[in-house]
N, C-alpha and C positions, 0 to 999 in steps of 0.2 A: 719429446724430443725422439727423433730416430734413429735407430742402430744400422741402419742399411744405408747404403752399399758397407759391406765391409771388404778388405782389403788385406792380402796377407804380402809382402812382398820378403822374398829370399827368406823367409822362416825358416828354421834349423831349433833343431831341440835333440841335448842329449841326454842319458842317463847313465852315471858309471861311466862315462867315455864310450859308451856305446848309441851312435847315431840312430836316433827316433824317426826322426824327419830330415829332409835336406834339401832347400832351398825351394821350400814352396811358395810361389807365386799365384796367387787365384785372387777371382771377386765375387761376390755371390750378392747379388742381386733379386730385388723382390719380383715375383713370378711362380713358375711353376714348381713342383718340389726338386732338388737336388740330393741324389742319390754317390755318398762314398761307397765306393766298393774296390774291392781287392782281396788277396789273401790274409788270412791271420798273419799278425806281425807285420803289415803294413804301414801302419801308423793313422788307422782311421781316427781309432776312439781318442787319440793323442791329438789330433786336428780338430774333432767336436769341441774337444775341452778346450783348445784357443780360440775358438769362434764363441763359445761361452767367456770367455774369460777367466777360464779356474787357473789357467797356467800361464808362464811368461817363458815367451822362447828363447833360448841360449844366444842368437844371431836374430839380426831380421827384425821387420816391425809390423804391426797391426794396428788399421785405423778401422774404427766405427764409427759411419758415416762421417769422416775427417776427424774423429777424436781418437787420442792415445788411450783416452780413459778407458778400461776393462769392468766398469761397473756397467752390470747391465740396468739399461734405461726399457727396454722394450722387449726383452728375451729372456726366453726360458726353455731348459735341459729336463727331458724324460731319461734317465740312466737306463741302464737295461736292465739292473737288479735293485728298483728302487726300492729308499730306505722310508717306511712307512712308521708313523709315530704310532704310542701304544694308545690310541684312541679308537674312538667309532670314526668310520668311514666319515658321517657325517663333521665329525669334531677335526679330521684333519684337513679337507676342505675350509674350515671356516678358520684354523689357523692361517691356513693359504691365504684366504681372503683379506685376514688382518696384516698378516705381513707384506700382500700388496697395495695396502692401504687403503681397502675398501670402504667405506662409511659403516660404522656401527650398524644403523639406521636398514642399509640395503643388502646386509652380508646371510640375513637368511634366506632374503627373496634369493641374491645370486648362488648360492648353496643350493637351492632347490633345484634351480634352471641346469645347475653342473650336474647334479645327479641324474635329472631327467634329461639331459646330453647323452652323457654314459651308460645309461642303460640301467644306475646301480640305486633307483629312489627304494627300494623290496629294502634294499640291505642297509640303507642310511646309518640305523643303528647298532650293525654290526661289528665288531672290534676288526681292524682294518688288516692285523694280521693272520685273520682267521680265513680272509679270503683266497680265491682260485689264483693261478698266476696269471688269469687274463681279465679276472677280477683287478687284481691289484694292478695292471699294467691301465686297464679303464680309469681306476682312481689316479695314479699318477701322471695320466693325461688332461684330467679334470684340476688337479691342483695346479697342472703347467698353464692351464687355461685360464685361472683363478687370475693370473697376474696379466691378462689381457694382451699377451704377448705380439709383435710385429714378428719375431723369428722364433719357432719353435724347432728346438735340436733334441733327436731322435738318435739313442744309440741304441741298434739292433730291437727293437717295439714289439718284435713278435718272435723272437725268439725262444725256442721251447715250447710255443705254445700250439693249442691243437687245431685245426683248420678253421672251427667253429671260431674260437677267439680271436684267430688273425682276422678274418674276414671282419669282425666286429670291430677290432684295431683301425686295419684298414679305412673301412669305413669312415670312421671318425679323422683319420689323419685327410681324407680325400673331402669332407666336409669343411675341415678347418681351412684346408687349400682354396674351396671354391670360395670360404667367405676373405681372403685374402693374405692370410699367414703365409709366410715363407719357411717351405719347411725344408731341412735339410737331415738326410735320414743316415747315417751308418748302418748297413745290409749285406751279407750275403746272398740273401735271398734274390735269384734272379727274376722268378715269376712276380715278383713282388715290385721290382723296378718297371717289368715292363708294363704293369698294369697302371704304376703311381707315379714314375720319375717324369722329368721334363728333360731333365740332363744327366750325364753321368760325370763324375770325377773318379777317375780310375787310379789308385796307387800300389805302388809295389816297391818294396825296399824301401819306404821313407819319400818316394819320390812322387810327384805326380805326372803319371803316362801320357793320359791321356785327359781330355776335357771335353764335353761334344755333347747332342741331342741324343737323347734316349732311342729315338730312332738310328741317327746315323752310328751308334754306338751297337744296337743290334743286329743291326744290316753288314756293317761292316767294320770291327774293330783295325784300329790301325798297328798295335803292337803285336809282336807275338807271345807274350804274358797275358793280353786280355782276350786274344783268341784263345788261349789254354785255360782263361778261366770260364768263358761261354763254353769251353765242351766238356768244362766240368773236372778236366785234368790236374792233375797236385800238381800246385808250384810252390816249391821249398824255399822258402827264403833263409838266406844267410847272411 
């Protein structure tokens, strides 16, 4: 069963009386990658968690293909700082495949295929927590793909990675998108958005100010805050 489209209607969320998201209306459908962009504190990561069904809004509703049940059917999320099991790289993947309900007889084959996909075959027996930052992200990406997701949610997937590791992760994202997986990414990286995004959702102070194609966003932003963001000016969240 599909999770798409995802429809958020008047979604708001507050923590300790502080508004984090305010009146979010958004529909996400299958297609090219969607980038959530905006300054720190604009609500991007919180919005990702709502899409994944990890949090409940203070008000408003979320529907996954018409259902209000937040349990993921075909969606997966990679966090900015993924937590890896105290096991080998391969064992992390085998655990993910088991949790995804893959038949025991298929798990080793699928594990090898995923390791090949993300370029970690030679590190299969290495303790996962001894991987570099880029290798950790590759493993987290592979664990997410073990679920055969229709929707893949990524929170700053290349933050703090060097250019070589960033390129490797972007190639994985592009390949997944080409295979029909809907990608939703929270990112500050304008260059990455230019390279990968199909559309942009721009947030400021917990509100969506723009939802448009990436081409339109980069050619002519519609709000002062987005223009400042594109120029690299400081936008102070208050």
